[in-house]
N, C-alpha and C positions, 0 to 999 in steps of 0.2 A: 504494500500500500504506500502511496505517496506520503512523505514525511509530514506535509501540511495536513493531510487528511487524518493521519494518525493523531496528530496534536489536536485536531478539531474533535475527533472521536473521544479522546481522553477528556477534553474540556466539557463536553456534553455529559459524559459519564460521571464526572466529578462535580458538575454543577458550577464550573468556572465561567462566569458570564463575560467578564472583560478584565482589562488590566487593573482597573480601579476597584474591582470587587475584592473584599477581604476574605471571601470564602472560595474554596477551602483554605485554611490558614497556611498550609505548606506550599500553596501556589500563589501566595500574596505577592503582588507586584509583577507577576508574569502575565503574558498575553492570555486572553480567554477566547471563547467561541466567537465573539464579535470580531476580534482582530484576525483570527485564523481564517474565518470565512472570507473576509475581505482580501486577505493575502492569497487565498486559493483562487479567487476570481481573478485577481490581478496577475496571477501566475499562468492564467489561461486554462485552468482545469475546468472542464465542462460542468455547468451547473448541476446537471443530472447526476454526474459522478460525485460532486460535493455532497449532494443530498443522499445518494444511495450508499456511497462508500465512506461517508464521514458521519453525517448526522443520524441517519437511520441506524447504523451499527451502534452508535453511542446510546441511542434510546432503547435499542434492543437489549443491550447490556443492563441498562437501568431497569427495564421490565423484568429481566431474569433475576437480577439481584434483589429486587423488591419481592418477587415471588418466593425467593429463597430466604427472605427475612434477613438479608445481609445489610439492607438499607431500609429507611423508613420514610414516612410521608414527607417530612421536610426535605429530605434528600431528593425525592422525586420532583418536588416543587422547584428546587434549585436547578435540577437538570432541565426542567421545562423552560425555565428562564434563560438558561444558556442556549437551548435549542431555539427559542424565540429570537434571541439576539442574532444568531447566525442566519435564521430565516429572513430577517429583515433585509439582508443582502441578496437573498434569492427570490424574494417576492416579485420584483420586476420581471424576472424570467418566467414566473408562473403566468403573469399577466400577458406576456408576449407569446405564450404557448410553447416556449422552448422546453419548459418543465411540465411534466404531466403527473397528476395525482394517480395513485393506483385505483382509486374509486372514491365513493362518497358514502359515509354512514351518518344517518340521522339518529341522534341519541337523546334520551331524556329520562327523567325519573317519572314514574307513572302517576296517574291521578291519585290525589290524596296523600302523596308522600313528598315531603319537603327536604329530604336529605340530598345533599349535593356533593360532598367531598369525594366519595367513592367514584361517582360518575365523572367528576372533573379529572381525577387521576387517570381513569380509563381513557378519557378523551385526550389527555395530554400524550399518553403513550401511543395511542392510535395515530394521532396527528404526527408524532415523531416517527412513526413507521411509514409515512408517506401517503396517508389517506386524508381526504378532506373531511372534516368533522362539522356537522351542523348540529349544534347543541341547543336543544329546545328548552333546557332548564329543568325545573321541577314542577310537580303537580300538573303533568301534561295529559290532557284528555286524549282518548282515541281519535277524536275528530282532528285534533291538532297534529297528531302523528300522520294521519291520512293526508292532510293538506300538505305537509312537508314531503311526503312520498310523491304526491302529484307534482310538486315543484322541483323534485330532484329524481327524474326517471333513472332507473337502474340502481338506485341506492340500496344500502343495507339498513335495517332498523335495529337499534340497540336499546333495550329496555332495562332500567334499573329500579330496584325496590329494596328498602331496608327494613320495612315493617311487614310482618306476616299478614296484617290486616289489609295491606294494599296489594298483596299478591293476586287477589281476585281481579284487580284492575289490570294487572299484567296479562292475565288470561284473556280478559275482555279485549284488550288492545291487540293481542295476537290474532284473535278471531276477526276483528274488524279489518286489520291489515290484510290477512290472508283471504278474506271474502272478496275484497276488491282487487287485491294484487297477489294472486296465489304464487307467483314466481319470486316475490320479494323475500329475501332471506332475513330471518329475525333471530338475533342472539340476545339472551337475557343473562342477568347477573345480579348479585347483591347478597348480603349476609345470610338471609333465610332461604335463599333460592338454591335448588339442587338440580342435578342433571335429570333426575327422575321427574321432577316437576316440569322441566323444560319439555321432556318427551310427552308428558301428560297433556300440556296445553297446546302442543303443536308447534313449538318453537324449533328452529333449525339448529340452534346451538346454545351452549351454556359455558360460561367460564367463571371461575372463582377469583381470577386476578387479571390485570390488564394485559399481560403478555399472552395469556391464553386467548383473549379476544383478538389480539393481533394475529396469532397463529390461525385462528378460525377464518379471519378475513382473508389472509394471504393464501390459504389452502382451499377454501370452499366458495369464495365469492368472486364472481367474474367482474373485472373492472368495468366501469361504465364508459 
């Protein structure tokens, strides 16, 4: 791998945003994802390669380490900040169609549930894996999910719930989506959710952690 991309990957994995960022302490004063992304572009490295072989690899490592409980929520948040700093340099290439997303996922916490942290973590890791994320927020009705699916043809739907009492609304949302868009893939997750429940309500996938969601998207979902 190119040395610049290796440095960029390391900065994302460690949550090193830029040279002014004091975190992590052992990298204080050193260049971060912001600077290395700019240097990579200036060096003529194709934007898609910067994304695929630098940023995505870094966030993949973050997802795997979070799954293995080697790092925790604050570490993922810092990694996401580093990713965002680097992406600031790549966004113009997305707008010019030089860069392509792998696909789009519409994600939200289901009706009656206001919990947001888990969904946000999943969204960050998925976005870091090269997918466009349309985050509908919390307390999202089936109708709002359907509207978003209509607006984003070919998307995947991700449902989150943290309360056992709102899992029934997860089931209702899956039924609404599948009734109108039978080919749309739906993945669900959240603390009380299980793979058995996913099968029961007709969802296409289940994951207990962000990296599992990425693996589902990459292996089973056709890019739009």
